C-alpha positions, -999 to 999 in steps of 0.1 A, spaced: 166 -167 -49 154 -203 -55 177 -221 -78 147 -237 -95 134 -203 -108 145 -187 -140 161 -153 -135 146 -124 -154 167 -92 -151 145 -61 -157 159 -27 -165 137 5 -161 141 41 -153 140 53 -117 109 74 -124 75 75 -109 57 62 -141 80 32 -145 79 25 -107 41 26 -109 41 2 -138 65 -23 -121 51 -20 -86 34 -54 -86 65 -72 -100 90 -54 -77 69 -59 -46 57 -94 -51 20 -85 -56 15 -111 -83 25 -147 -87 54 -150 -110 54 -188 -112 88 -202 -123 104 -168 -127 124 -146 -104 125 -109 -113 153 -86 -103 151 -49 -111 179 -25 -121 169 11 -120 190 32 -145 183 63 -166 168 55 -200 199 66 -221 221 42 -201 195 14 -206 195 22 -243 232 17 -246 233 -14 -223 207 -30 -246 232 -32 -274 249 -59 -254 216 -78 -247 225 -83 -211 190 -78 -196 162 -102 -205 135 -75 -202 143 -38 -204 128 -4 -211 142 13 -241 135 43 -262 117 36 -295 146 55 -312 171 30 -297 149 1 -308 158 9 -344 193 -3 -336 182 -33 -314 156 -51 -334 179 -80 -341 184 -86 -304 150 -76 -289 113 -77 -297 88 -52 -286 65 -62 -258 29 -53 -268 25 -39 -233 45 -15 -212 45 14 -237 49 51 -229 28 70 -254 24 107 -257 -12 114 -268 -10 151 -278 19 156 -253 55 145 -251 91 158 -246 91 196 -245 117 222 -255 117 250 -229 137 282 -226 143 311 -202 123 334 -225 92 329 -246 99 320 -282 91 299 -313 108 271 -331 123 297 -354 139 314 -324 160 283 -317 179 286 -350 216 287 -341 209 282 -304 221 252 -283 195 229 -268 204 206 -239 192 170 -248 189 140 -225 208 115 -248 211 109 -285 193 75 -284 162 89 -267 130 92 -286 129 128 -274 161 134 -294 146 117 -324 115 139 -322 138 169 -317 157 161 -349 125 155 -369 111 188 -356 142 210 -360 163 191 -385 196 172 -382 217 203 -381 201 217 -349 227 225 -323 226 204 -291 246 195 -260 240 162 -241 231 168 -205 218 143 -179 180 144 -180 176 155 -144 201 184 -148 185 200 -179 162 224 -162 190 237 -140 213 240 -171 186 260 -189 181 283 -159 219 288 -155 224 293 -193 253 269 -193 264 234 -185 301 227 -177 309 261 -191 291 254 -224 263 277 -233 227 264 -231 198 283 -246 170 258 -242 164 223 -230 146 192 -242 129 178 -211 115 144 -204 100 127 -173 86 149 -145 102 181 -160 72 182 -183 51 188 -152 74 212 -133 91 234 -158 67 263 -153 74 263 -116 110 268 -125 101 300 -144 107 285 -179 87 289 -210 74 262 -235 88 266 -270 73 234 -285 57 202 -272 69 175 -296 39 153 -288 16 181 -301 39 187 -331 39 150 -339 1 148 -337 -2 178 -360 21 161 -385 7 126 -384 -26 124 -365 -10 98 -343 2 96 -307 40 98 -302 55 65 -291 83 73 -267 93 42 -247 87 5 -247 97 -27 -230 116 -51 -251 124 -88 -245 153 -107 -257 145 -127 -288 168 -156 -279 147 -166 -249 124 -196 -253 91 -189 -268 72 -199 -236 94 -176 -215 87 -147 -239 50 -153 -237 50 -157 -199 71 -127 -191 51 -105 -214 19 -117 -197 34 -110 -163 44 -75 -174 8 -68 -185 -5 -82 -152 18 -58 -133 5 -28 -153 -31 -40 -148 -25 -44 -110 -12 -9 -108 -41 6 -126 -65 -13 -104 -47 -5 -72 -38 31 -82 -33 47 -47 -12 18 -35 10 18 -66 12 56 -65 25 54 -29 54 32 -42 59 54 -72 63 86 -51 96 73 -39 109 79 -74 92 113 -81 122 135 -73 101 159 -51 69 158 -71 37 166 -51 14 136 -50 -11 154 -73 16 161 -98 29 125 -96 -6 113 -102 -9 135 -132 24 124 -146 17 87 -140 -16 91 -158 1 106 -188 23 76 -193 7 45 -177 -28 40 -191 -47 19 -217 -18 25 -242 5 8 -216 -17 -23 -214 -14 -27 -252 -1 -6 -280 -33 -14 -299 -37 -9 -337 -31 29 -335 -1 25 -313 15 0 -336 9 22 -365 25 51 -347 56 31 -340 58 21 -377 54 57 -387 80 70 -363 106 44 -374 97 51 -411 103 88 -407 135 83 -388 149 63 -417 135 87 -444 152 116 -426 185 97 -424 184 97 -386 186 59 -383 206 38 -407 181 12 -417 144 8 -423 129 -11 -393 96 -29 -393 87 -33 -356 81 -68 -342 56 -71 -314 52 -100 -290 
């Protein structure tokens, strides 16, 4: 790394949609000027918890976690993952309804994920759950247990939303559909955030470069998809293309007015339902 360049440490999930989004930055497809980007690929719940320490200049986080981080990070207006009538899903071995989950234990991918926030909004704070690594939830549901603890259903994120039927599991509720029915809005799941103590010019430049990376991927879709397939955990190319299209799109270039409103509504309801401890007004850059 050139000593004259400012280091920007980037954290994102090792998933096909994030890899697609960051392809241009990770593989030097765009001119980053005076900045040197390094990438750390870590699961989203780990990134959520690392963000409390503010160690990364730019990082993906769940919108749920942002409610605890808004004094350290600002939301980038680009880089969002929005569920527009789709989102994290609760699946089970047998068909059922939300009512059938009463008293049952649901495997969840982390308590700071937006999936878990949507789960609590949907089922209530008293719903039973067990934290399980996101990429082990489908297996835990099929086995009916995780580390000898009973598992009746699972809250799935990432490519599990595409593959659960192939695993012989049944959809109980899609929280993105549930949220749309409740609010008329898309479900904001993840965002990129940038540290607020960085110089204003750096914040502006890095946000612009992130948007350029997303725009490059959308313009060079097959090239970016080739790179993203490395992170698809066995997804067929057509499934990876579908999954990427769900979460890297026009919403990702900019939250837009509707996306911003959705974030405000999500954080408002999280506070009103006593899931987060303070009322947070999102700050976009």
